[in-house]
C-alpha positions in Angstrom: 32.1 35.9 -34.2 29.2 36.5 -31.8 26.6 35.1 -34.2 28.8 32.0 -34.8 29.3 31.4 -31.0 25.5 31.9 -30.4 24.7 29.4 -33.1 27.1 26.8 -31.8 25.6 27.3 -28.3 22.1 26.5 -29.6 23.4 23.5 -31.5 25.0 22.2 -28.3 21.9 22.7 -26.3 19.8 20.8 -28.9 22.4 18.0 -28.8 22.1 17.7 -25.1 18.3 17.6 -25.3 18.4 14.7 -27.7 20.9 12.7 -25.8 19.4 13.3 -22.4 15.6 13.8 -22.7 13.8 15.1 -19.7 11.8 12.7 -17.5 8.3 13.2 -16.3 7.3 12.4 -12.8 4.0 11.3 -11.3 2.7 12.1 -7.8 4.6 9.3 -6.2 8.0 10.8 -7.3 8.8 7.8 -9.5 9.8 8.4 -13.1 6.7 7.6 -15.0 4.2 9.0 -17.5 1.3 7.1 -15.9 -1.6 9.2 -14.8 -3.8 8.7 -11.6 -7.3 7.3 -12.2 -9.9 9.9 -12.9 -12.1 10.7 -9.9 -15.9 10.8 -10.5 -17.8 12.5 -7.6 -21.3 11.4 -6.4 -20.7 7.8 -7.2 -22.6 5.3 -5.0 -20.4 3.4 -2.5 -19.5 -0.2 -3.6 -21.8 -2.9 -2.4 -20.2 -6.0 -3.7 -16.8 -7.2 -5.0 -17.8 -6.6 -8.6 -18.2 -2.9 -7.6 -14.9 -2.8 -5.9 -12.9 -4.4 -8.7 -13.8 -1.3 -10.9 -11.3 0.6 -8.7 -8.5 -2.1 -8.6 -5.0 -0.6 -8.6 -1.7 -2.4 -9.1 0.7 -2.3 -6.2 4.2 -3.3 -5.5 6.3 -3.3 -2.3 8.9 -0.6 -1.7 12.0 -2.5 -0.4 13.5 0.8 0.7 10.9 1.1 3.4 11.0 -2.6 4.6 12.2 -3.4 8.1 15.4 -5.5 8.0 13.4 -8.5 9.4 11.4 -8.6 6.2 12.3 -10.2 2.9 10.8 -8.9 -0.4 10.2 -11.5 -3.2 8.4 -12.0 -6.5 9.4 -8.6 -7.9 7.8 -6.7 -5.0 4.6 -8.7 -4.9 5.4 -10.7 -1.7 6.9 -10.1 1.7 8.1 -12.7 4.1 9.2 -12.7 7.7 11.1 -15.7 8.9 12.6 -15.5 12.4 14.2 -12.8 14.5 17.6 -14.2 13.5 16.9 -13.9 9.7 17.9 -10.4 9.0 17.9 -9.1 5.4 21.4 -7.7 4.5 20.3 -4.3 3.3 21.6 -0.8 4.1 19.9 1.3 6.7 17.9 4.2 5.2 15.9 7.0 6.8 12.7 5.9 5.1 13.1 2.3 6.3 11.0 1.1 9.3 13.6 1.0 12.1 11.8 -1.2 14.6 8.3 -2.2 13.4 8.5 -5.2 11.0 6.5 -3.4 8.3 6.8 -2.4 4.7 5.0 0.2 2.5 4.0 0.0 -1.1 5.7 2.2 -3.7 2.6 4.1 -4.7 -0.1 5.7 -2.6 -3.6 7.0 -3.1 -4.1 10.7 -3.4 -7.2 12.2 -5.0 -8.8 9.0 -6.4 -10.4 5.7 -5.4 -8.4 2.5 -5.1 -9.0 -1.1 -4.2 -6.5 -3.9 -3.6 -6.5 -7.5 -2.2 -3.8 -9.4 -0.4 -3.4 -13.0 0.5 -2.0 -13.6 4.1 -0.5 -16.5 6.0 0.4 -16.3 9.7 0.0 -13.1 11.7 -0.4 -10.2 9.3 -1.9 -6.7 9.8 -3.0 -5.1 6.6 -2.7 -1.4 7.0 -2.9 2.1 5.5 -0.8 5.0 6.8 -0.3 8.7 6.0 2.8 9.2 3.9 4.5 11.2 6.6 3.6 8.8 9.5 6.6 8.0 11.7 8.9 5.1 10.9 11.8 5.6 13.3 12.1 4.8 17.0 12.2 8.5 17.8 8.8 9.0 16.1 6.9 7.1 18.7 4.6 4.1 18.0 4.9 3.3 14.3 2.9 0.1 14.0 -0.2 0.2 11.7 -3.0 1.3 14.0 -0.7 2.2 16.9 -1.1 5.9 16.1 -3.6 8.4 14.8 -2.0 8.5 11.3 -2.6 4.8 10.4 -5.2 2.1 10.5 -4.8 -1.7 10.5 -6.7 -4.9 10.5 -5.8 -8.6 11.0 -6.8 -12.0 12.3 -6.0 -12.4 16.0 -6.5 -16.2 16.2 -10.1 -16.1 17.2 -11.5 -13.0 15.4 -10.6 -10.0 13.3 -9.2 -7.0 15.1 -9.2 -3.5 13.8 -6.5 -1.0 15.2 -6.4 2.8 15.3 -4.7 5.2 17.8 -3.4 2.2 19.8 -6.8 0.8 20.5 -8.3 -2.3 19.0 -11.9 -3.4 18.2 -12.9 -7.0 17.9 -15.0 -8.0 14.9 -16.7 -11.3 15.6 -19.1 -13.4 13.5 -16.8 -13.3 10.5 -14.8 -16.5 9.6 -11.1 -16.3 8.9 -10.4 -15.8 5.2 -7.1 -16.1 3.5 -7.5 -12.8 1.7 -8.2 -9.2 2.8 -9.5 -6.4 0.6 -9.0 -2.7 1.1 -11.0 0.1 -0.5 -10.0 3.8 -0.1 -11.8 6.8 -1.4 -9.3 9.5 -0.7 -11.4 12.7 -1.5 -14.4 11.3 0.4 -12.3 10.2 3.4 -13.6 6.6 3.3 -11.6 3.5 4.2 -13.1 0.0 4.1 -11.6 -3.3 5.1 -13.1 -6.6 3.8 -12.6 -10.3 4.3 -12.5 -11.9 0.8 -14.4 -15.2 0.8 -14.4 -18.0 -1.7 -18.0 -18.8 -2.6 -17.3 -22.3 -3.8 -14.2 -24.4 -3.8 -14.7 -25.6 -7.4 -15.1 -22.1 -8.9 -13.2 -18.9 -8.8 -16.2 -17.0 -7.5 -15.4 -14.7 -4.6 -17.4 -12.2 -2.5 -16.5 -9.7 0.2 -17.6 -9.3 3.8 -17.3 -5.8 5.2 -15.2 -5.8 8.4 -14.9 -2.1 9.1 -15.9 1.2 7.6 -14.0 4.3 8.5 -14.8 7.9 7.8 -12.0 10.3 8.2 -10.3 13.3 6.5 -7.1 12.4 4.6 -4.9 15.4 4.2 -2.0 13.6 2.4 -1.2 10.6 0.3 -2.2 7.3 1.9 0.2 4.4 1.7 -0.8 0.7 1.7 1.4 -1.4 3.9 1.8 -4.6 6.0 3.0 -5.6 9.4 4.2 -9.2 9.8 4.7 -11.5 12.7 7.3 -14.3 12.7 6.8 -17.1 10.2 4.3 -15.0 8.3 3.9 -13.8 4.7 1.7 -11.6 2.6 1.2 -11.5 -1.2 -0.3 -8.7 -3.3 -3.0 -10.2 -5.6 -3.3 -9.4 -9.3 -6.5 -8.4 -10.8 -8.4 -11.3 -12.2 -8.6 -11.5 -16.0 
């Protein structure tokens, strides 16, 4: 009887395994079998857009973190802020930005290099924040660049401004561009912001202008994100074929 019961138990466990296979998780916590890019040390810093594109990573917005003033569109590739009266009918969540009109991406950068570009319209701060940086009113200033756990850059109307620890630095002599690029080398603690410039209107050629280079020490996963003013929008660009 004992052998019969034990055999049936093993058969039942095997049946459960077939019907409900275990899921693997990546570093971001999402169910996935994708691996992070391999990190090669002692690689020269990128000097042009062609160098940066080698580290291009796909991104999508995490609607669970989006402030209720923001609307996520195009399957997580675009965020729009209309007016203060236009509130997205979503449930309140602890990971959502409570006051700052910001949103994070689903995946962050930890232990590898990454590059991404976004197209902006209106007043947009393109930022990077530590995964555990505050998002609620009780956490203190949560805007990108308003604290020591985040950095941000955007066009002020007359020049680019870079923000960190609540202080801003004006970057003059660079024309306004519709796209901004971000390069992050997590192990090396490097963060670069670029203006992405179209070389000629009749071609798809583009090049980058370095706006700011930051050297820090990143202890946790770094999350791309965006802060939008009213009547503004931001779209995550896809890698060119």
